[in-house]
N, C-alpha and C positions, 0 to 999 in steps of 0.2 A: 458568576456562576462558574464552578468547577468545570474543567473539561472532560474529567475522567471520574466515573464513579464504580468503586467496587460493589458488587452485589452479593459478595461473600468473601471467604478467605482468599489468601494468596492461592492462585492457580484456578481461581472460580472464574464465574462469569465478570465481565467488566462492561460498564457502558461508556463508550467512547464518542467523543465529539468528532465527527469526519470532516466537519467544516474548517478545523484548525489549519491555519495557514503556514506554510514553511517561510522562512526568511532567509536571506542571504547574509553573510557574516557583517555587512554593514547596516543590517536591519531592513533593508528594503524588501518587499515581497518578492519571493522567488517564483518565476514565471516558468512555465512549460512550453515550448516552442516545437510545432510540428515541423517537419521538413517541407520546405516550397516543393511543389509539384512540378518533377522533372519534365513532363510533357508539356503542360501549358505554362510553367513559370509562375503560377500563382503564388503570391506570398504567403509565407507560413503563418499560421493562427497561433496566437498566444493563450495560454489558459494559465489562470493563477493556480499555483502548486498548493491544493489543499491535500489532507490525509488521503480523502477520499480518492482523488486523482491519482496519488501515487499508488496507492492500494489497487484500484481498479486496472490501472494499466499492468501493473505486475501480475495480477490474476489471469488476464487475458492474453499474455505475450506469450508467443512461441519461443522455447529456448533450445538453442543449437544443440547444447549438450544432452538435453533430454530427448530431443529427436534422433539423435545419433544412437540412442540406448534403447528406441522404441518406447519411449515414455513421453508425457504420461499416459496412462491407460485412458479410453474413452470414459470411464467411469470418474477418473481423477479430473478430466477435462470438465465434465459435467459439475462435479463438485466445486471447482473454481468458478464456473459459470455461476453456479447458485449463490456463493459467497459473493460473488460481484454484484450480482442482483440484490443481495441482503444490504449491502452498504450504499445502495442507491434509494432505498425506501424511507430512511428517515436521515435527519441530521445527527442525531443521537443513537448509534447503534449498541444492542447487547451482544458481544462477543463471548464465546467460550475460548477458554485457555487455548484449546486445539486450534481454532480459528486465528488466534492472536500469533501463534507459532506459525502456522503457515502464511500468514501475511508477512511475519518477519522473516523468514526464510525466502520468499519471492521478492519482497522488496530489496533484502540484500543481495540477490542474484542479478537483479536488474538495474539498480540504481547506483549512483556515486555516493560518495561519502556523506556529502551536504544531506542529500535526501534520505540515505538510511540513518544517519544520526538522528534526525530529528523525527522521522517517523518511527523509529524504534523507541525514542523517548516519548513519544504521543502513545504508542500502543501499548507500552509496557514500561512505564517510569520507575518500577523498583528494580529493574534489571540492570546488574552493573557490569556483567560480563557476557562475552559472546557465548551463546549456546546453539549447537547446530539444532535446528529444527527438523 
C-alpha cells in the first residue's frame, strides 16, 4: 500500500499516512523522549516518532519567536488546534496544500534535521527545495 495518495494535480489535496515511522540513520525506529519530571524524578516516557506525533507536537507547541511578536493570533492558535485534531481522526488524512505548507513550516521550526528531512519527504515527496511557507 502506498503511503501517499494524490487526489488531484500538484498543489491539490493529498491523502497521507500519518502512521509512517521515522528512522535513525542506522535504520532503527526513531523515538521521541519526554523529559524526566524535575520535581519527582519520574523517568521519561518514550514514544515512537510517527509523522502524526512529529506534526502534532509542532502544531501545539508555543514558539518563543512568535510570542515575542504577539503571534500567533487566537484564531491561528485555534486553526492549529483544529489541524492537530484532524491528524488524530484517521491513520490516512486528506490534507490540503495549505495544511501541508503549515505543517512543513512548523515542523521545520520545531525539529532537527533528521525529523524535518523525513517528515517533509513524507508530507511532500515531490518537493526538492526549501520553500518558506
